[in-house]
N, C-alpha and C positions, 0 to 999 in steps of 0.2 A: 370276155367269158363271164356269164352270170355268176354272181357270188355263190349261189347254191351249187352249181355244177363245179366251181372251183374248189369249194369245200369238200364236195363228194370225191373229187379227184385226189385231193390230199389224203382223205380218209382211206381211199383204196390203195394209194401208194404205201401208206403206213401199214395197212393190213397185209399188203403183199410182202413187205419185209418181215412181218411177224409170221406169215405163212411159211416163208423159206426157212425160218428158224425152227418153228414148231413141227413142221413136217419132216425135219431131218433127224428127229430123235423121239424117244418116248414109245410107249406101248402102241399107240395108234399107228405110228409109222411101221412098227413090226407087223401089225395086222395087215396093213395095206400092201406090204411087200411080200406077204405070205398068203396068197389067195386061198390056200387050203384051209385057212382059219376062218374064212368067210363062206362057209357052206352049210349054214344052219337051215333046217326045214322052215319053209315059209308058211304062214297061216293062209287059210282059204281066202281071206280078205284082210287088208290092212290099210292104214293111211300114212302117208309121208308128208310131214310139214316142212316146207322150204321157206326159211326166212332169208330175204334178200335185201339188197340196198334200196329197193324200191317198194318193199312190202312183202306180205306173206301169202303163199298159195298152198293148197293141199291137193295131193294126188291120191285117189283111191285106187288101190291095186287089187286085181282079181286074178287069183291063180288059175281059174278055169279058162281064162281068156288066152293066156300064153304061159304055160306052167314054168318053162325054163327061164323065160324073160322075167316073169314075176319074182321067181326065187332069186335071180341074180340082182334085181333092183332092190329087193328087200334087204339082202345081205350087204350091198354097197351102202345103202342109207344107214343101216344098223351099224356098220363099221366106220362111219364118218367119211366115206370116200368123197362125197360131194362138197364137204365143208371147204370154204374159201376158194372155190372154183369160180371162174368167170363164165358168163354166157358169151362164148366166143363166136357164136353165129346167130345173129338176131335179124331175121328177115320178116317184118311184120305181116306180109301177105303170104308167107309160106311156113316157116318153122322158127322156133327158138331152141338152140342146142347148147348143151353143156356135156361134161363127162370126160374131159382131158385134165388129168391131175396137175396142180401147180408144181408138183415134184416130178421131174423127168424120170427118175429112177422108178417111181411107182408106175408111171405110164408104160415104161419099157417092160416091166414085169407083167402087167395085165395084157399088153399087146402080144407078148410072146407066148403066154401059156394058158389063156383063159377063154379061148374062142368057144362060143356056144353053138350047138346044133340048132337049126331053125325050128321054131314053133309053127304049127299050122296057123294060118291067118283066119281067125274066127270073128274078129271085129274089124271095123274099117277106120282108116286114118282120116277122120273128120276133125273139125275144130275141137281142141281140148284133149284129144286122145294122145297118149304118150307111147312112143316106140323106141327101140334101140336102133341106132344107125348101123348100117352094114356096108361092106365093100364087096359084096358078093355072097353066095350061099355059105351058110355056116361060119360067119365071120363076126358075129356080135361079141363085143367085149364090155365096154362101160359107157360109151358115148350114147346119150339119149336125147330125144327131141320132143317138143310139144308142137303138135300141129296147130297152126294159126289160121287155117282155112280148110276147105274141103279138099284134102289131098288123097282122095280114095284111089287115084291112079297108082299110088304107091303099093296098094294091096297086092297087086299081081306080081310085084317084084320081091315079095317076101317080108315086107315090114309088118311085123305082128304086134299090134297094140297090146300092152299088158296093163295099162291103167288109164285113168282119165282125171284131168283137173276138175275137181268138184267145187272148189272155192278159190277165189282169188284170180280169176282170169283177167281182171282189170289191171293186174300188176304188169302183164306182159307188154302192153303198149307203152308203158313208162320206161322200159329197159332201153338203154342207149343202142341205137341202130345206125348211127351215122357212118360207120365204116363199111356197111354193106356186106356183100358176099366176100368170102375169102379169095385171096389171089389164086390164079390169075384173072378170075372173072370179076373181081371187085377189089376193094382196097382193104378188106378185112384180113384177119390173121391167116397165114398159110398153116394148115393143120400139121404138115410134116415138121415145120420149124417149131410150132407150138409143142408138139410131142417131144422134141429134142431139147427145148429150152425152158418150157413151163412158164411159171409166173414171171420169171426174169424177162422173157420176151414181151409179155403183155404189159407189164408195168412200164417198160421203156417205150414201146411203140404204140400201144393201144390202151392208154391209161383211163379212158372214159368208159370202158366196158364195165357193166354192172356185175355184181358178185353175189354168190350164194354165201350168206353169213354162216348158216348152219342148216343142215337137213337131218331130221330125226323121225323115227317111227313113233306114231302116237296111237292111243287107243282108237278102235274103229268107230266109236261113237263121238270122238273129239270133233269140235267145230270151232271155226274162227270166231263166231259170234254166239 
């Protein structure tokens, strides 16, 4: 294994251990297990900066594109929901997905009580646009994906983009994609198991997956360069 990847693996394992400790206590944990605390009004536009193990990218969120989805994403980022999460589904010709908490208790709370009504699809799922994952009508919670290709076929099934990556698209090809699609179609993480076990599952079975170090709302004029 190349030295750089070995060091990255060690770093992620240590970060995983830290995640399990820090997410089990403190005010952030209280917020994340109490979705009612994350219902602030979202601005008309905002930017979310995602610092990852492979670089930084920025998502511009527009409330008029998908009001409910934009507000949910704004509150999740504002509350630190995506911090220390892995990109558990990285398919370079399709999507890159995150949004399952390292802490199974947090995942259980959000899965059980936070499903959003669908937004009208007013933008299309082309490369760089960001949408929430669904398992059918009115089932959006917190898992989100970045389109890596022209996936406009998803529009007719209710995937409503709420934002777009406006800086840092070059980060995504660097994310580890060797595990492929999740089981049973590939060798990647099974989402059901991931929801039940969180970071413990990934650190043990999928240690090479890259990670979101921190995600934060930044001023709308903020730029990487």
